[in-house]
C-alpha positions in Angstrom: -19.4 -25.4 25.8 -22.0 -22.6 25.6 -24.0 -23.1 22.4 -26.3 -20.2 22.9 -25.9 -17.6 20.1 -24.4 -14.3 21.4 -26.9 -12.4 19.2 -29.8 -13.9 21.4 -28.4 -12.4 24.6 -29.2 -8.8 23.9 -32.7 -7.5 23.0 -33.8 -5.7 21.1 -31.3 -6.1 18.3 -29.4 -2.9 17.4 -30.9 -0.9 14.5 -29.5 1.4 11.8 -30.4 5.1 11.3 -33.5 4.1 9.4 -34.8 1.9 12.1 -33.9 -1.4 10.3 -32.5 -4.2 12.3 -28.8 -4.8 11.8 -27.4 -8.1 10.5 -25.2 -10.3 12.6 -22.0 -12.1 11.8 -20.9 -14.5 14.5 -17.5 -16.0 15.1 -17.8 -18.8 17.6 -15.6 -21.1 19.6 -12.4 -19.5 18.6 -9.6 -20.9 20.7 -6.1 -19.4 21.2 -3.1 -20.0 23.5 -2.0 -16.7 25.1 -0.8 -15.0 28.3 -3.8 -13.7 30.3 -4.0 -13.3 34.0 -2.4 -11.5 37.0 -1.0 -14.4 39.0 2.7 -15.2 38.6 2.0 -18.7 37.1 -0.3 -17.1 34.5 2.3 -14.4 33.5 4.8 -16.9 32.3 2.8 -19.7 30.7 0.3 -19.4 27.8 -3.2 -20.9 28.6 -6.2 -21.5 26.4 -8.6 -18.6 25.9 -11.9 -19.0 24.0 -13.5 -16.1 22.1 -17.0 -15.7 20.7 -17.9 -12.5 18.8 -21.2 -11.1 17.3 -20.7 -8.3 14.8 -23.7 -6.0 14.1 -23.6 -4.4 10.7 -25.5 -3.8 7.5 -24.8 -6.5 4.9 -27.5 -5.5 2.4 -25.0 -4.0 -0.1 -22.7 -7.0 0.2 -25.6 -9.3 -0.6 -26.5 -7.2 -3.7 -22.9 -6.7 -5.0 -21.0 -9.7 -3.7 -18.0 -7.6 -2.5 -16.0 -8.2 0.7 -15.5 -4.5 1.0 -19.2 -4.2 1.9 -19.1 -6.7 4.8 -16.4 -8.1 7.1 -13.8 -10.6 6.0 -14.1 -12.9 9.0 -11.0 -14.9 8.1 -8.9 -11.8 8.3 -10.6 -10.4 11.4 -10.1 -13.8 13.2 -6.3 -13.5 12.4 -6.2 -9.9 13.8 -8.0 -10.9 17.0 -5.7 -13.8 17.4 -2.6 -11.6 16.9 -3.9 -9.1 19.6 -4.6 -11.9 22.1 -1.3 -13.6 21.5 0.9 -10.5 21.7 -0.7 -8.1 24.2 -0.4 -10.3 27.3 -3.5 -8.9 28.9 -3.8 -9.1 32.7 -7.5 -9.4 33.1 -10.4 -10.4 30.8 -12.0 -7.0 31.2 -9.0 -5.3 29.6 -8.8 -7.8 26.8 -12.5 -7.5 26.0 -12.4 -3.7 26.0 -9.3 -3.6 23.7 -10.8 -6.1 21.3 -14.1 -4.2 21.1 -12.3 -1.0 20.5 -10.3 -2.5 17.6 -13.4 -4.1 16.0 -15.4 -0.9 16.2 -12.6 1.4 15.0 -13.4 3.0 11.5 -12.0 0.9 8.7 -8.8 2.1 7.0 -8.4 2.5 3.2 -6.2 -0.5 2.5 -8.5 -2.9 4.5 -11.8 -1.5 3.3 -14.8 -3.2 4.9 -18.2 -2.3 6.2 -18.2 -0.4 9.5 -19.3 -2.5 12.5 -22.0 -0.7 14.5 -22.0 -2.8 17.6 -20.3 -5.9 19.0 -21.1 -8.5 21.6 -18.0 -10.4 22.8 -17.4 -13.2 25.2 -14.0 -14.4 26.6 -13.8 -17.7 28.5 -10.8 -19.1 30.5 -11.4 -22.8 30.5 -8.7 -23.6 33.0 -9.2 -20.7 35.4 -11.4 -22.7 37.8 -9.9 -26.2 37.2 -12.7 -28.7 36.9 -15.1 -26.7 39.0 -16.6 -24.7 36.1 -15.9 -22.1 33.5 -15.0 -18.4 34.1 -16.1 -16.0 31.3 -16.9 -12.4 30.6 -19.4 -11.1 28.1 -19.6 -7.4 27.1 -21.6 -5.4 24.6 -20.3 -2.1 23.0 -21.5 0.2 20.3 -19.4 2.3 17.9 -20.8 5.6 19.1 -19.3 5.0 22.6 -15.8 5.6 21.3 -13.7 8.4 20.0 -10.3 7.5 18.7 -7.3 9.8 19.1 -5.4 10.4 15.9 -1.7 11.6 15.9 0.0 13.1 12.8 3.4 11.6 12.1 6.0 12.3 9.3 5.1 8.9 7.8 1.3 9.5 8.0 -1.0 8.9 10.9 -1.4 6.8 14.1 -4.7 5.7 15.5 -4.6 5.1 19.2 -6.9 2.1 19.6 -6.2 1.3 23.2 -3.6 2.0 25.8 -3.1 1.6 29.6 0.0 1.3 31.8 0.8 -2.1 30.5 0.0 -2.2 26.8 -0.7 0.0 23.8 -2.5 -0.9 20.6 -2.1 1.3 17.6 -2.7 1.4 13.8 0.3 2.9 11.9 -1.1 4.4 8.7 1.7 4.9 6.3 0.9 7.4 3.6 1.7 6.7 -0.1 5.4 7.1 -0.8 6.2 7.5 2.9 8.5 5.6 5.1 8.8 4.6 8.8 12.6 5.1 9.0 15.1 2.6 10.2 14.7 2.4 13.9 15.0 0.1 16.9 13.5 -0.2 20.4 15.6 -0.6 23.6 12.8 -0.8 26.2 9.5 -1.8 24.6 8.5 -5.2 23.4 6.9 -4.6 20.1 4.8 -6.8 17.8 3.3 -5.8 14.4 0.9 -7.2 12.0 0.8 -6.0 8.3 -2.8 -5.5 7.3 -2.6 -4.6 3.6 -0.8 -6.1 0.7 1.7 -3.6 -0.6 4.3 -2.7 2.1 8.0 -3.2 1.9 9.7 -4.4 5.2 13.4 -4.4 5.3 13.2 -3.5 1.6 11.2 -6.6 0.6 7.5 -7.1 -0.1 5.6 -8.6 2.9 2.2 -10.4 2.5 -0.9 -9.1 4.2 -1.5 -10.8 7.5 2.1 -11.4 8.4 3.0 -10.8 12.0 6.4 -10.0 13.6 7.8 -9.8 17.1 10.7 -7.4 17.2 13.7 -8.2 19.4 15.1 -5.2 21.1 18.0 -3.5 19.3 16.9 -5.0 15.9 16.7 -2.2 13.2 13.6 -2.4 11.0 12.0 -0.1 8.4 8.8 0.1 6.4 8.2 1.7 3.0 4.9 2.2 1.2 5.3 2.3 -2.6 1.5 2.0 -3.1 -0.9 4.8 -4.2 -3.0 4.4 -1.0 -2.0 4.3 2.7 -0.9 1.0 4.1 -1.7 0.0 7.7 0.3 -1.9 10.4 -1.4 -3.1 13.6 1.1 -2.5 16.4 1.2 -3.8 20.0 3.7 -2.2 22.4 4.4 -3.5 25.9 4.5 -1.2 27.8 2.5 1.4 25.9 4.4 3.5 23.4 7.4 5.4 24.8 8.3 8.2 22.4 12.0 8.3 23.2 12.3 4.5 22.7 11.6 4.9 18.9 15.3 5.3 18.2 16.2 6.1 14.6 19.5 4.4 13.7 21.6 4.3 10.5 21.1 1.3 8.2 23.7 -1.4 9.2 26.7 -1.6 6.8 25.5 -5.0 5.6 22.0 -3.9 5.1 18.8 -4.6 7.1 18.5 -8.1 8.4 15.8 -10.1 6.6 13.1 -11.3 9.0 10.6 -14.1 8.9 7.1 -13.5 10.2 4.1 -15.6 11.1 1.0 -15.9 8.9 -2.2 -14.8 10.7 -4.4 -14.8 7.6 -5.3 -17.9 5.5 -3.2 -18.1 2.3 -6.1 -17.0 0.1 -6.7 -13.9 2.2 -3.0 -12.9 2.2 -2.4 -13.3 -1.6 -2.1 -10.2 -3.8 -5.3 -11.1 -5.8 -7.3 -10.8 -2.5 -6.5 -7.1 -2.6 -7.5 -6.6 -6.2 -10.8 -4.8 -5.7 -9.1 -2.4 -3.3 -6.8 -0.7 -5.8 
């Protein structure tokens, strides 16, 4: 196991616009089971993947005011990174690292307000890739000013295109107050979604923040936002989004089928009171 801090591997440390060194939050030794690789044996069987992340940001206001909105809720972020790694089925570590960096460095949305991350160092390790010979890993460093994120206007609000290639697309669906993603199904894409804020209705029922879903093809589903601010859904499509595969359908005669998701946030982070300071 590599115990060297990621923040020690790049010098000098990133600085803010005033020349002050940025602070560092590190998430270390995170381990997930996911599909990652190009060989046939790797495409069908999850394997362990280890993740280390160093986030460079300014935490001075959080220290003074004690508010999560002025720093990064690392419990939530860990759940979001886990969701991406478990659902995107990346083929190479390079793609996985780039997609995760882009997500971390994307500007925060209103319902998940947090301090912007200015730079990130990220390491991915495949413990089983070389058998017992050694460890294979990739480490990258990215800054927020490297990226420009495409924004698409939709009837329900906006979509941030976080990452996409021929195999996978990662998007933030930003549902405006009072708007709806109408009842629809997919017939080609494999889609997974993670609800980021606390306030959305899914299939007409409230859904806790941090709940993830994998949508079977041909299953109608619908989101409604009754809240006064936009609500965000993190979406992974395999392959990347196909416009004609977002097929609007009438609500089934018996109503929309209730669905059970998987919790990616700790219970305390997904409870309504965890959102109190955001409203």
